[in-house]
N, CA, C and O atoms as a Tripos MOL2 file, in Angstrom:
@<TRIPOS>MOLECULE
protein
  260   259    65     0     0
PROTEIN
NO_CHARGES

@<TRIPOS>ATOM
      1 N         114.6890   24.5610   59.9470 N.3       1 MET1
      2 CA        114.1890   25.8660   59.5940 C.3       1 MET1
      3 C         115.3050   26.8990   59.7770 C.2       1 MET1
      4 O         115.8530   27.0380   60.8700 O.2       1 MET1
      5 N         115.6360   27.6190   58.7040 N.am      2 VAL2
      6 CA        116.7030   28.6080   58.7280 C.3       2 VAL2
      7 C         116.0880   29.9860   58.9420 C.2       2 VAL2
      8 O         115.1800   30.3970   58.2190 O.2       2 VAL2
      9 N         116.6020   30.6950   59.9510 N.am      3 ARG3
     10 CA        116.0910   32.0440   60.2260 C.3       3 ARG3
     11 C         117.0780   33.0700   59.6960 C.2       3 ARG3
     12 O         118.2870   32.9580   59.8960 O.2       3 ARG3
     13 N         116.5430   34.0590   59.0250 N.am      4 LYS4
     14 CA        117.3870   35.1250   58.4930 C.3       4 LYS4
     15 C         117.1040   36.4010   59.2750 C.2       4 LYS4
     16 O         116.4190   37.3020   58.7900 O.2       4 LYS4
     17 N         117.6330   36.4640   60.4730 N.am      5 ALA5
     18 CA        117.3990   37.6350   61.3220 C.3       5 ALA5
     19 C         118.6380   37.8800   62.1760 C.2       5 ALA5
     20 O         119.5020   37.0150   62.3190 O.2       5 ALA5
     21 N         118.6990   39.0830   62.7380 N.am      6 PHE6
     22 CA        119.7920   39.4320   63.6370 C.3       6 PHE6
     23 C         119.4340   39.0170   65.0530 C.2       6 PHE6
     24 O         118.2770   39.0940   65.4680 O.2       6 PHE6
     25 N         120.4360   38.5820   65.7760 N.am      7 THR7
     26 CA        120.2010   38.2930   67.1810 C.3       7 THR7
     27 C         120.3550   39.5730   67.9800 C.2       7 THR7
     28 O         120.8680   40.5710   67.4740 O.2       7 THR7
     29 N         119.9200   39.5430   69.2030 N.am      8 LEU8
     30 CA        120.0060   40.7190   70.0650 C.3       8 LEU8
     31 C         121.4610   41.1030   70.3090 C.2       8 LEU8
     32 O         121.7830   42.2890   70.3780 O.2       8 LEU8
     33 N         122.3300   40.1290   70.4370 N.am      9 ILE9
     34 CA        123.7490   40.4070   70.6690 C.3       9 ILE9
     35 C         124.3600   41.1000   69.4590 C.2       9 ILE9
     36 O         125.1500   42.0310   69.6180 O.2       9 ILE9
     37 N         124.0140   40.6690   68.2690 N.am     10 GLU10
     38 CA        124.5300   41.3190   67.0620 C.3      10 GLU10
     39 C         124.0730   42.7710   66.9780 C.2      10 GLU10
     40 O         124.8490   43.6460   66.5930 O.2      10 GLU10
     41 N         122.8360   43.0250   67.3300 N.am     11 LEU11
     42 CA        122.3320   44.3970   67.3140 C.3      11 LEU11
     43 C         123.0440   45.2680   68.3430 C.2      11 LEU11
     44 O         123.3970   46.4100   68.0480 O.2      11 LEU11
     45 N         123.2560   44.7440   69.5410 N.am     12 VAL12
     46 CA        123.9370   45.5110   70.5860 C.3      12 VAL12
     47 C         125.3750   45.8030   70.1750 C.2      12 VAL12
     48 O         125.8510   46.9230   70.3620 O.2      12 VAL12
     49 N         126.0650   44.8270   69.6250 N.am     13 VAL13
     50 CA        127.4470   45.0270   69.1970 C.3      13 VAL13
     51 C         127.5140   46.0640   68.0850 C.2      13 VAL13
     52 O         128.3960   46.9220   68.0950 O.2      13 VAL13
     53 N         126.6020   45.9970   67.1350 N.am     14 SER14
     54 CA        126.6230   46.9790   66.0450 C.3      14 SER14
     55 C         126.3040   48.3800   66.5520 C.2      14 SER14
     56 O         126.8850   49.3490   66.0630 O.2      14 SER14
     57 N         125.4070   48.5150   67.5090 N.am     15 ILE15
     58 CA        125.1010   49.8340   68.0880 C.3      15 ILE15
     59 C         126.3130   50.3800   68.8300 C.2      15 ILE15
     60 O         126.5990   51.5750   68.7480 O.2      15 ILE15
     61 N         127.0220   49.5320   69.5460 N.am     16 VAL16
     62 CA        128.2240   49.9670   70.2640 C.3      16 VAL16
     63 C         129.2980   50.4180   69.2760 C.2      16 VAL16
     64 O         129.9410   51.4440   69.4960 O.2      16 VAL16
     65 N         129.4990   49.6790   68.2080 N.am     17 VAL17
     66 CA        130.5140   50.0410   67.2110 C.3      17 VAL17
     67 C         130.1630   51.3730   66.5560 C.2      17 VAL17
     68 O         131.0330   52.2280   66.3870 O.2      17 VAL17
     69 N         128.9120   51.5530   66.1890 N.am     18 VAL18
     70 CA        128.4900   52.8160   65.5730 C.3      18 VAL18
     71 C         128.6320   53.9670   66.5680 C.2      18 VAL18
     72 O         129.0370   55.0640   66.1860 O.2      18 VAL18
     73 N         128.3080   53.7320   67.8230 N.am     19 GLY19
     74 CA        128.4610   54.7680   68.8450 C.3      19 GLY19
     75 C         129.9070   55.1810   69.0340 C.2      19 GLY19
     76 O         130.2010   56.3700   69.1580 O.2      19 GLY19
     77 N         130.8060   54.2240   69.0580 N.am     20 ILE20
     78 CA        132.2330   54.5430   69.1870 C.3      20 ILE20
     79 C         132.7190   55.3100   67.9660 C.2      20 ILE20
     80 O         133.5090   56.2450   68.0910 O.2      20 ILE20
     81 N         132.2510   54.9200   66.7910 N.am     21 ALA21
     82 CA        132.6550   55.6260   65.5690 C.3      21 ALA21
     83 C         132.1850   57.0770   65.6040 C.2      21 ALA21
     84 O         132.9380   57.9780   65.2340 O.2      21 ALA21
     85 N         130.9540   57.3120   66.0440 N.am     22 PHE22
     86 CA        130.4450   58.6830   66.1040 C.3      22 PHE22
     87 C         131.1440   59.5090   67.1790 C.2      22 PHE22
     88 O         131.2390   60.7300   67.0520 O.2      22 PHE22
     89 N         131.6320   58.8660   68.2270 N.am     23 MET23
     90 CA        132.3410   59.6070   69.2750 C.3      23 MET23
     91 C         133.7220   60.0500   68.8100 C.2      23 MET23
     92 O         134.2240   61.0710   69.2790 O.2      23 MET23
     93 N         134.3450   59.3140   67.9050 N.am     24 THR24
     94 CA        135.6970   59.6580   67.4690 C.3      24 THR24
     95 C         135.7230   60.6720   66.3340 C.2      24 THR24
     96 O         136.7630   61.2850   66.0930 O.2      24 THR24
     97 N         134.6240   60.8660   65.6380 N.am     25 ILE25
     98 CA        134.6020   61.8170   64.5190 C.3      25 ILE25
     99 C         134.9560   63.2320   64.9680 C.2      25 ILE25
    100 O         135.7840   63.8630   64.3100 O.2      25 ILE25
    101 N         134.3830   63.7730   66.0490 N.am     26 PRO26
    102 CA        134.7870   65.1300   66.4690 C.3      26 PRO26
    103 C         136.2630   65.2370   66.8450 C.2      26 PRO26
    104 O         136.8690   66.2940   66.6670 O.2      26 PRO26
    105 N         136.8430   64.1660   67.3580 N.am     27 LEU27
    106 CA        138.2670   64.2000   67.7020 C.3      27 LEU27
    107 C         139.1170   64.3690   66.4540 C.2      27 LEU27
    108 O         140.0840   65.1320   66.4630 O.2      27 LEU27
    109 N         138.7720   63.6720   65.3870 N.am     28 PHE28
    110 CA        139.5230   63.8010   64.1370 C.3      28 PHE28
    111 C         139.3540   65.1860   63.5400 C.2      28 PHE28
    112 O         140.3050   65.7520   63.0000 O.2      28 PHE28
    113 N         138.1510   65.7350   63.6310 N.am     29 LEU29
    114 CA        137.9100   67.0630   63.0740 C.3      29 LEU29
    115 C         138.6840   68.1300   63.8350 C.2      29 LEU29
    116 O         139.2380   69.0420   63.2220 O.2      29 LEU29
    117 N         138.7330   68.0320   65.1550 N.am     30 SER30
    118 CA        139.4700   69.0310   65.9320 C.3      30 SER30
    119 C         140.9740   68.8830   65.7240 C.2      30 SER30
    120 O         141.6950   69.8810   65.7240 O.2      30 SER30
    121 N         141.4570   67.6570   65.5490 N.am     31 ASP31
    122 CA        142.8800   67.4520   65.2750 C.3      31 ASP31
    123 C         143.2790   68.0560   63.9410 C.2      31 ASP31
    124 O         144.3400   68.6710   63.8290 O.2      31 ASP31
    125 N         142.4470   67.8880   62.9410 N.am     32 SER32
    126 CA        142.7830   68.4500   61.6320 C.3      32 SER32
    127 C         142.7550   69.9690   61.6760 C.2      32 SER32
    128 O         143.5370   70.6230   60.9850 O.2      32 SER32
    129 N         141.8580   70.5400   62.4850 N.am     33 LYS33
    130 CA        141.8050   71.9980   62.6110 C.3      33 LYS33
    131 C         143.0610   72.5200   63.2970 C.2      33 LYS33
    132 O         143.6290   73.5260   62.8730 O.2      33 LYS33
    133 N         143.4960   71.8380   64.3580 N.am     34 SER34
    134 CA        144.6980   72.2930   65.0520 C.3      34 SER34
    135 C         145.9370   72.0910   64.1820 C.2      34 SER34
    136 O         146.8790   72.8800   64.2600 O.2      34 SER34
    137 N         145.9490   71.0520   63.3580 N.am     35 ASN35
    138 CA        147.0740   70.8480   62.4420 C.3      35 ASN35
    139 C         147.1300   71.9500   61.3960 C.2      35 ASN35
    140 O         148.2150   72.4030   61.0310 O.2      35 ASN35
    141 N         145.9690   72.3840   60.9090 N.am     36 ASP36
    142 CA        145.9340   73.4810   59.9420 C.3      36 ASP36
    143 C         146.4440   74.7700   60.5750 C.2      36 ASP36
    144 O         147.1920   75.5190   59.9470 O.2      36 ASP36
    145 N         146.0420   75.0300   61.8160 N.am     37 GLU37
    146 CA        146.5110   76.2280   62.5120 C.3      37 GLU37
    147 C         148.0200   76.1660   62.7320 C.2      37 GLU37
    148 O         148.7110   77.1740   62.5850 O.2      37 GLU37
    149 N         148.5310   74.9960   63.0810 N.am     38 PHE38
    150 CA        149.9640   74.8340   63.2960 C.3      38 PHE38
    151 C         150.7330   75.0560   61.9970 C.2      38 PHE38
    152 O         151.7750   75.7130   61.9970 O.2      38 PHE38
    153 N         150.2290   74.5170   60.8960 N.am     39 ALA39
    154 CA        150.8970   74.7000   59.6040 C.3      39 ALA39
    155 C         150.9030   76.1680   59.1990 C.2      39 ALA39
    156 O         151.9030   76.6630   58.6790 O.2      39 ALA39
    157 N         149.8030   76.8660   59.4330 N.am     40 LEU40
    158 CA        149.7360   78.2870   59.1140 C.3      40 LEU40
    159 C         150.7180   79.0810   59.9660 C.2      40 LEU40
    160 O         151.3640   80.0090   59.4780 O.2      40 LEU40
    161 N         150.8270   78.7160   61.2380 N.am     41 GLU41
    162 CA        151.7780   79.3900   62.1290 C.3      41 GLU41
    163 C         153.2140   79.1660   61.6560 C.2      41 GLU41
    164 O         154.0170   80.0980   61.6580 O.2      41 GLU41
    165 N         153.5390   77.9530   61.2550 N.am     42 GLN42
    166 CA        154.8870   77.6560   60.7840 C.3      42 GLN42
    167 C         155.2030   78.3950   59.4870 C.2      42 GLN42
    168 O         156.3280   78.8580   59.2970 O.2      42 GLN42
    169 N         154.2230   78.5080   58.5970 N.am     43 GLU43
    170 CA        154.4340   79.2600   57.3620 C.3      43 GLU43
    171 C         154.6850   80.7330   57.6590 C.2      43 GLU43
    172 O         155.5270   81.3630   57.0200 O.2      43 GLU43
    173 N         153.9560   81.2830   58.6310 N.am     44 SER44
    174 CA        154.1370   82.6890   58.9950 C.3      44 SER44
    175 C         155.5180   82.9260   59.5910 C.2      44 SER44
    176 O         156.1660   83.9280   59.2880 O.2      44 SER44
    177 N         155.9640   82.0140   60.4320 N.am     45 ILE45
    178 CA        157.2930   82.1420   61.0360 C.3      45 ILE45
    179 C         158.3680   82.0690   59.9590 C.2      45 ILE45
    180 O         159.3200   82.8480   59.9810 O.2      45 ILE45
    181 N         158.2250   81.1470   59.0230 N.am     46 LEU46
    182 CA        159.1990   81.0260   57.9400 C.3      46 LEU46
    183 C         159.2180   82.2820   57.0770 C.2      46 LEU46
    184 O         160.2860   82.7420   56.6750 O.2      46 LEU46
    185 N         158.0450   82.8390   56.7910 N.am     47 ALA47
    186 CA        157.9870   84.0690   55.9890 C.3      47 ALA47
    187 C         158.6640   85.2180   56.7220 C.2      47 ALA47
    188 O         159.3770   86.0110   56.1060 O.2      47 ALA47
    189 N         158.4480   85.3170   58.0370 N.am     48 ALA48
    190 CA        159.0770   86.3840   58.8170 C.3      48 ALA48
    191 C         160.5970   86.2080   58.8460 C.2      48 ALA48
    192 O         161.3320   87.1840   58.6990 O.2      48 ALA48
    193 N         161.0680   84.9910   59.0310 N.am     49 LYS49
    194 CA        162.5150   84.7460   59.0400 C.3      49 LYS49
    195 C         163.1360   85.0900   57.6910 C.2      49 LYS49
    196 O         164.2310   85.6490   57.6320 O.2      49 LYS49
    197 N         162.4440   84.7570   56.6210 N.am     50 THR50
    198 CA        162.9480   85.0680   55.2870 C.3      50 THR50
    199 C         163.0410   86.5680   55.0770 C.2      50 THR50
    200 O         164.0230   87.0600   54.5220 O.2      50 THR50
    201 N         162.0170   87.3010   55.5190 N.am     51 LYS51
    202 CA        162.0420   88.7650   55.3880 C.3      51 LYS51
    203 C         163.2010   89.3650   56.1760 C.2      51 LYS51
    204 O         163.9110   90.2360   55.6740 O.2      51 LYS51
    205 N         163.3930   88.9010   57.4050 N.am     52 VAL52
    206 CA        164.4850   89.4190   58.2330 C.3      52 VAL52
    207 C         165.8270   89.1130   57.5800 C.2      52 VAL52
    208 O         166.7130   89.9670   57.5630 O.2      52 VAL52
    209 N         165.9850   87.9280   57.0520 N.am     53 GLN53
    210 CA        167.2350   87.5640   56.3900 C.3      53 GLN53
    211 C         167.4650   88.4300   55.1510 C.2      53 GLN53
    212 O         168.5900   88.8620   54.9010 O.2      53 GLN53
    213 N         166.4280   88.6820   54.3850 N.am     54 ASN54
    214 CA        166.5670   89.5390   53.2080 C.3      54 ASN54
    215 C         166.9350   90.9660   53.5940 C.2      54 ASN54
    216 O         167.7580   91.5980   52.9320 O.2      54 ASN54
    217 N         166.3330   91.4700   54.6550 N.am     55 ILE55
    218 CA        166.6180   92.8390   55.0910 C.3      55 ILE55
    219 C         168.0450   92.9560   55.6040 C.2      55 ILE55
    220 O         168.7390   93.9200   55.2820 O.2      55 ILE55
    221 N         168.4910   91.9910   56.3930 N.am     56 THR56
    222 CA        169.8400   92.0810   56.9630 C.3      56 THR56
    223 C         170.9290   91.8490   55.9200 C.2      56 THR56
    224 O         172.0280   92.3830   56.0660 O.2      56 THR56
    225 N         170.6660   91.0860   54.8950 N.am     57 SER57
    226 CA        171.6930   90.8320   53.8860 C.3      57 SER57
    227 C         171.6680   91.8570   52.7570 C.2      57 SER57
    228 O         172.5730   91.8460   51.9210 O.2      57 SER57
    229 N         170.7050   92.7110   52.6970 N.am     58 TYR58
    230 CA        170.5870   93.6730   51.6040 C.3      58 TYR58
    231 C         171.7840   94.6170   51.5590 C.2      58 TYR58
    232 O         172.3360   94.8740   50.4900 O.2      58 TYR58
    233 N         172.1800   95.1250   52.7080 N.am     59 ARG59
    234 CA        173.2850   96.0770   52.7440 C.3      59 ARG59
    235 C         174.5650   95.4460   52.2100 C.2      59 ARG59
    236 O         175.3190   96.0920   51.4820 O.2      59 ARG59
    237 N         174.8140   94.1880   52.5660 N.am     60 TRP60
    238 CA        176.0310   93.5190   52.1260 C.3      60 TRP60
    239 C         175.9790   93.2330   50.6270 C.2      60 TRP60
    240 O         177.0090   93.2590   49.9530 O.2      60 TRP60
    241 N         174.8130   92.9670   50.1150 N.am     61 ASP61
    242 CA        174.6860   92.7310   48.6790 C.3      61 ASP61
    243 C         174.9610   94.0090   47.8930 C.2      61 ASP61
    244 O         175.5800   93.9540   46.8300 O.2      61 ASP61
    245 N         174.5200   95.1410   48.3880 N.am     62 GLU62
    246 CA        174.7180   96.4050   47.6890 C.3      62 GLU62
    247 C         176.1890   96.8260   47.6840 C.2      62 GLU62
    248 O         176.6420   97.4530   46.7260 O.2      62 GLU62
    249 N         176.9380   96.4940   48.7350 N.am     63 ASN63
    250 CA        178.3490   96.8780   48.8150 C.3      63 ASN63
    251 C         179.2460   95.9900   47.9650 C.2      63 ASN63
    252 O         180.4050   96.3330   47.7300 O.2      63 ASN63
    253 N         178.7400   94.8760   47.5090 N.am     64 SER64
    254 CA        179.5950   93.9720   46.7470 C.3      64 SER64
    255 C         179.7310   94.3910   45.2890 C.2      64 SER64
    256 O         180.5960   93.8620   44.5910 O.2      64 SER64
    257 N         178.9170   95.3130   44.8040 N.am     65 TYR65
    258 CA        179.0000   95.7140   43.3920 C.3      65 TYR65
    259 C         179.9820   96.8070   43.1940 C.2      65 TYR65
    260 O         180.1780   97.2650   42.0690 O.2      65 TYR65
@<TRIPOS>BOND
     1     1     2 1
     2     2     3 1
     3     3     4 2
     4     3     5 am
     5     5     6 1
     6     6     7 1
     7     7     8 2
     8     7     9 am
     9     9    10 1
    10    10    11 1
    11    11    12 2
    12    11    13 am
    13    13    14 1
    14    14    15 1
    15    15    16 2
    16    15    17 am
    17    17    18 1
    18    18    19 1
    19    19    20 2
    20    19    21 am
    21    21    22 1
    22    22    23 1
    23    23    24 2
    24    23    25 am
    25    25    26 1
    26    26    27 1
    27    27    28 2
    28    27    29 am
    29    29    30 1
    30    30    31 1
    31    31    32 2
    32    31    33 am
    33    33    34 1
    34    34    35 1
    35    35    36 2
    36    35    37 am
    37    37    38 1
    38    38    39 1
    39    39    40 2
    40    39    41 am
    41    41    42 1
    42    42    43 1
    43    43    44 2
    44    43    45 am
    45    45    46 1
    46    46    47 1
    47    47    48 2
    48    47    49 am
    49    49    50 1
    50    50    51 1
    51    51    52 2
    52    51    53 am
    53    53    54 1
    54    54    55 1
    55    55    56 2
    56    55    57 am
    57    57    58 1
    58    58    59 1
    59    59    60 2
    60    59    61 am
    61    61    62 1
    62    62    63 1
    63    63    64 2
    64    63    65 am
    65    65    66 1
    66    66    67 1
    67    67    68 2
    68    67    69 am
    69    69    70 1
    70    70    71 1
    71    71    72 2
    72    71    73 am
    73    73    74 1
    74    74    75 1
    75    75    76 2
    76    75    77 am
    77    77    78 1
    78    78    79 1
    79    79    80 2
    80    79    81 am
    81    81    82 1
    82    82    83 1
    83    83    84 2
    84    83    85 am
    85    85    86 1
    86    86    87 1
    87    87    88 2
    88    87    89 am
    89    89    90 1
    90    90    91 1
    91    91    92 2
    92    91    93 am
    93    93    94 1
    94    94    95 1
    95    95    96 2
    96    95    97 am
    97    97    98 1
    98    98    99 1
    99    99   100 2
   100    99   101 am
   101   101   102 1
   102   102   103 1
   103   103   104 2
   104   103   105 am
   105   105   106 1
   106   106   107 1
   107   107   108 2
   108   107   109 am
   109   109   110 1
   110   110   111 1
   111   111   112 2
   112   111   113 am
   113   113   114 1
   114   114   115 1
   115   115   116 2
   116   115   117 am
   117   117   118 1
   118   118   119 1
   119   119   120 2
   120   119   121 am
   121   121   122 1
   122   122   123 1
   123   123   124 2
   124   123   125 am
   125   125   126 1
   126   126   127 1
   127   127   128 2
   128   127   129 am
   129   129   130 1
   130   130   131 1
   131   131   132 2
   132   131   133 am
   133   133   134 1
   134   134   135 1
   135   135   136 2
   136   135   137 am
   137   137   138 1
   138   138   139 1
   139   139   140 2
   140   139   141 am
   141   141   142 1
   142   142   143 1
   143   143   144 2
   144   143   145 am
   145   145   146 1
   146   146   147 1
   147   147   148 2
   148   147   149 am
   149   149   150 1
   150   150   151 1
   151   151   152 2
   152   151   153 am
   153   153   154 1
   154   154   155 1
   155   155   156 2
   156   155   157 am
   157   157   158 1
   158   158   159 1
   159   159   160 2
   160   159   161 am
   161   161   162 1
   162   162   163 1
   163   163   164 2
   164   163   165 am
   165   165   166 1
   166   166   167 1
   167   167   168 2
   168   167   169 am
   169   169   170 1
   170   170   171 1
   171   171   172 2
   172   171   173 am
   173   173   174 1
   174   174   175 1
   175   175   176 2
   176   175   177 am
   177   177   178 1
   178   178   179 1
   179   179   180 2
   180   179   181 am
   181   181   182 1
   182   182   183 1
   183   183   184 2
   184   183   185 am
   185   185   186 1
   186   186   187 1
   187   187   188 2
   188   187   189 am
   189   189   190 1
   190   190   191 1
   191   191   192 2
   192   191   193 am
   193   193   194 1
   194   194   195 1
   195   195   196 2
   196   195   197 am
   197   197   198 1
   198   198   199 1
   199   199   200 2
   200   199   201 am
   201   201   202 1
   202   202   203 1
   203   203   204 2
   204   203   205 am
   205   205   206 1
   206   206   207 1
   207   207   208 2
   208   207   209 am
   209   209   210 1
   210   210   211 1
   211   211   212 2
   212   211   213 am
   213   213   214 1
   214   214   215 1
   215   215   216 2
   216   215   217 am
   217   217   218 1
   218   218   219 1
   219   219   220 2
   220   219   221 am
   221   221   222 1
   222   222   223 1
   223   223   224 2
   224   223   225 am
   225   225   226 1
   226   226   227 1
   227   227   228 2
   228   227   229 am
   229   229   230 1
   230   230   231 1
   231   231   232 2
   232   231   233 am
   233   233   234 1
   234   234   235 1
   235   235   236 2
   236   235   237 am
   237   237   238 1
   238   238   239 1
   239   239   240 2
   240   239   241 am
   241   241   242 1
   242   242   243 1
   243   243   244 2
   244   243   245 am
   245   245   246 1
   246   246   247 1
   247   247   248 2
   248   247   249 am
   249   249   250 1
   250   250   251 1
   251   251   252 2
   252   251   253 am
   253   253   254 1
   254   254   255 1
   255   255   256 2
   256   255   257 am
   257   257   258 1
   258   258   259 1
   259   259   260 2
@<TRIPOS>SUBSTRUCTURE
     1 MET1         2 RESIDUE 1 A MET
     2 VAL2         6 RESIDUE 1 A VAL
     3 ARG3        10 RESIDUE 1 A ARG
     4 LYS4        14 RESIDUE 1 A LYS
     5 ALA5        18 RESIDUE 1 A ALA
     6 PHE6        22 RESIDUE 1 A PHE
     7 THR7        26 RESIDUE 1 A THR
     8 LEU8        30 RESIDUE 1 A LEU
     9 ILE9        34 RESIDUE 1 A ILE
    10 GLU10       38 RESIDUE 1 A GLU
    11 LEU11       42 RESIDUE 1 A LEU
    12 VAL12       46 RESIDUE 1 A VAL
    13 VAL13       50 RESIDUE 1 A VAL
    14 SER14       54 RESIDUE 1 A SER
    15 ILE15       58 RESIDUE 1 A ILE
    16 VAL16       62 RESIDUE 1 A VAL
    17 VAL17       66 RESIDUE 1 A VAL
    18 VAL18       70 RESIDUE 1 A VAL
    19 GLY19       74 RESIDUE 1 A GLY
    20 ILE20       78 RESIDUE 1 A ILE
    21 ALA21       82 RESIDUE 1 A ALA
    22 PHE22       86 RESIDUE 1 A PHE
    23 MET23       90 RESIDUE 1 A MET
    24 THR24       94 RESIDUE 1 A THR
    25 ILE25       98 RESIDUE 1 A ILE
    26 PRO26      102 RESIDUE 1 A PRO
    27 LEU27      106 RESIDUE 1 A LEU
    28 PHE28      110 RESIDUE 1 A PHE
    29 LEU29      114 RESIDUE 1 A LEU
    30 SER30      118 RESIDUE 1 A SER
    31 ASP31      122 RESIDUE 1 A ASP
    32 SER32      126 RESIDUE 1 A SER
    33 LYS33      130 RESIDUE 1 A LYS
    34 SER34      134 RESIDUE 1 A SER
    35 ASN35      138 RESIDUE 1 A ASN
    36 ASP36      142 RESIDUE 1 A ASP
    37 GLU37      146 RESIDUE 1 A GLU
    38 PHE38      150 RESIDUE 1 A PHE
    39 ALA39      154 RESIDUE 1 A ALA
    40 LEU40      158 RESIDUE 1 A LEU
    41 GLU41      162 RESIDUE 1 A GLU
    42 GLN42      166 RESIDUE 1 A GLN
    43 GLU43      170 RESIDUE 1 A GLU
    44 SER44      174 RESIDUE 1 A SER
    45 ILE45      178 RESIDUE 1 A ILE
    46 LEU46      182 RESIDUE 1 A LEU
    47 ALA47      186 RESIDUE 1 A ALA
    48 ALA48      190 RESIDUE 1 A ALA
    49 LYS49      194 RESIDUE 1 A LYS
    50 THR50      198 RESIDUE 1 A THR
    51 LYS51      202 RESIDUE 1 A LYS
    52 VAL52      206 RESIDUE 1 A VAL
    53 GLN53      210 RESIDUE 1 A GLN
    54 ASN54      214 RESIDUE 1 A ASN
    55 ILE55      218 RESIDUE 1 A ILE
    56 THR56      222 RESIDUE 1 A THR
    57 SER57      226 RESIDUE 1 A SER
    58 TYR58      230 RESIDUE 1 A TYR
    59 ARG59      234 RESIDUE 1 A ARG
    60 TRP60      238 RESIDUE 1 A TRP
    61 ASP61      242 RESIDUE 1 A ASP
    62 GLU62      246 RESIDUE 1 A GLU
    63 ASN63      250 RESIDUE 1 A ASN
    64 SER64      254 RESIDUE 1 A SER
    65 TYR65      258 RESIDUE 1 A TYR
């Protein structure tokens, strides 16, 4: 007689796997949020450096003509 059912061990293992998966989802979401904030900060720093470089080199560009 062939039984087509889950054993108790299979159910416990699947519940543990699903529980671990649900515990890691918030970690991935918070990491992606902090990565977005870091990228935005780096873009802002680059924009500020570019502005400062443009301002400091403007005088020298005007004297070359």
